[in-house]
C-alpha positions, 0 to 999 in steps of 0.5 A: 738626944731627944727630939725637940717639938714646938706645939702651937696650940691655943686650947690650953687643955689640948696643949697640956694633953699633948705636952704631957704625953710627949714629955712622957715619951722623952720628947722636949716640948715647947708650947706657944698659944700665940701664932705670931710668937710661935712663928718667930720661935719656929724661924729663930730656933731649931726644932725637929717637928712643929705641931700646928693648930689650924684655928688660932686667934689673929691668924690661922695655921695656913698663914703660919706655915706659908710664912715658915716655908717662905722664910726657908724653914723646912721643919716638918709640920703636923697639923691639928684641926677640928675641921674634918673635910678633904678640902682642908686636908688637901690645902694643908698638904699642898702648903707643905704640911707633912701630916694632918690629924683630926680632933679629937684624937687619941694620944697613941695616934698622935704619937704614931704620926709624930714618930712617922713624920720624924722617921720620914724627915730624917736627913741623910747627909753625905758621907763627905762634905765639901765647902770651898777647899774644906773637906769633911769626912763624917764617917772617918771623922777627919777634915782636910783643907787645901790638902792639909790634914786638920788636927781637930779634937773630937768636940772640934770635929763635932762642932765643925760637922754641925756647922757644915750640916747647916752650911750657909745658915746661922747657928745660935750659941744655944743650939751649938751648946745643946747639939755638941755638949748636950747642955743649955747655953748660959749667956753668962759664959763664953765657952762656945765662943772659946771653942769657935775661936779654937776651931777658927784658928785651925780651919781659917787662920792659916788660909786666905779665904775665911769660911767661919763667920760670926753673925752679930747677935745670932751666932755663927755660920760656915759659908764659902761666900765669905 
């Protein structure tokens, strides 16, 4: 499954250059020329990396990164900037950026840095996850709740694992469709909701404490605070 990259860059030529190169290397790329729109997308959806220009109209990349981190998003960020001085590089890294690339740049260097950031940020999840009395064994692909072995289909286990890896965070239907079925969600269908109901019937319905919650207008969350 390809990595998703959000590029927030107002220079059309640079954005096009970056997009073409990344797409040719099998990345999924979304371009935003406006900082406010880009920040909303970064907060609302799941990306593997954000490539962020420092100098944007209306607001700069520093404030976008600050608001992103304040919103709890730890998506890796690679800054692009024409400002080549140590103070700016230190500022970006201290705000939580993962790397810093000076314009103009060769695409080969950008690609190497993108791959390096993605390797460093690859999250290592525990082999066994616990949410209240629910135990999910990611290696042996089995789940147990209150000592009861749950009979899940392969897709139900993938769905449960996705929700568990993002415990406490709302996951959109679009992300579920993309990560579990490798397809884009069609708002005219309810196949995600059908599978959620089937999963809920197995992991929640027989038990008093409910873990799988619906977040109206957003999606679903697996949380032990319900």
